N, C-alpha and C positions, 0 to 999 in steps of 0.2 A: 671204362680202364682208365682216359684222364684222371679219375677221381677215385680209382679205386674199388670201381664198383662189382665185379665180378666176385663170386662165393669161395674167395680162396683160403685156406686156413688162416692167414696173418690178420684178412678183415673179420673172418668169423670166433676166432678166438678173443676177441674185443665184447663178444656178443655173448659168447656161450661157451661152454666148460670144452675143450676142443684137448683130445689125449695128446698130439703132437701138434707143431706149426709147420715141421718139416714138409718140403715137399713127398708127395707121394710117389711119383716119377723117379727120383734119384737119392733121398733120404739125406741129403747132404746141406741142404741150405732151407733159411723160411720160407716157404711159398706164400709168394705174393706176385700180382700181377705182371710186377716187373720181371722178375725171376722168370716166370712161366714166357713171357714175349721176348726178353731181353736177353737173360742169362743161362737159360737152360740148355745146355748142350746139343740137345737132340735137337732143340729149335733153332739154335745156334747155326747147324749143319742145314735145316732147312729154306734158311735162309740165304745161306750160299747157292745152293741147290735150284734158287730160283734163276730165272731168266735173264737178271740183273747181279749174278753171283753177289749177293749183296753180304760183307763182310761187319755184321751188325755191330761187331765190338770197335771197328772203325769207326766208325757212326758219333762216337762220346753224346749215347743216348744215355741220361744218368736216370730216366722215367718212362711212365706211360705217355707223361704228358708231354713231352720231347718228344716219343716217338709219333704221336698223333700229330704232332709239327712237323716231323720231319716228312712223314706220307702224303701232308696235304702241300706242302711246299712247293713251288714251281722250282725247279731244278735246272733253268735256262733256256728249256725246250717246254715248257709248260706242262700240264699235272699229266702224269703218266696213270690215267685211267685204270692200265694193264695192272702197272702196279698198286695201285688202292685195290683192284678186285684180288689180285694172287692177295694180297698183306689181309684182306676180308677172309677169305677162305681159309686160309692158314690159320687167323688169331679163330675161327670157328670152331676148326679141326684141333687146335690144342686146347679149347674148353671141353671140347665135346669127349677129346680122347683123353683129358683128365678125369674126368664124370665117368 
């Protein structure tokens, strides 16, 4: 994700002819890894529904690299492995749900 590796339409359009680069879930924005993980409205709701009530918009994460750095950072009380587990499972569900 830090390198925009997931097969999202934005990346695929550079390699293949793709009919549309719009997100198949919202049909409003270009489908990028950043959109799927940080910007898509339903995903923002899932981050907020987490035990940490994350308002992903308030974290000022510009891209997936920023997101990974945030997830791996020590937030004053050590790395929260539960947060990493939640993020991993949510990301897996997002990518599977989109396919």
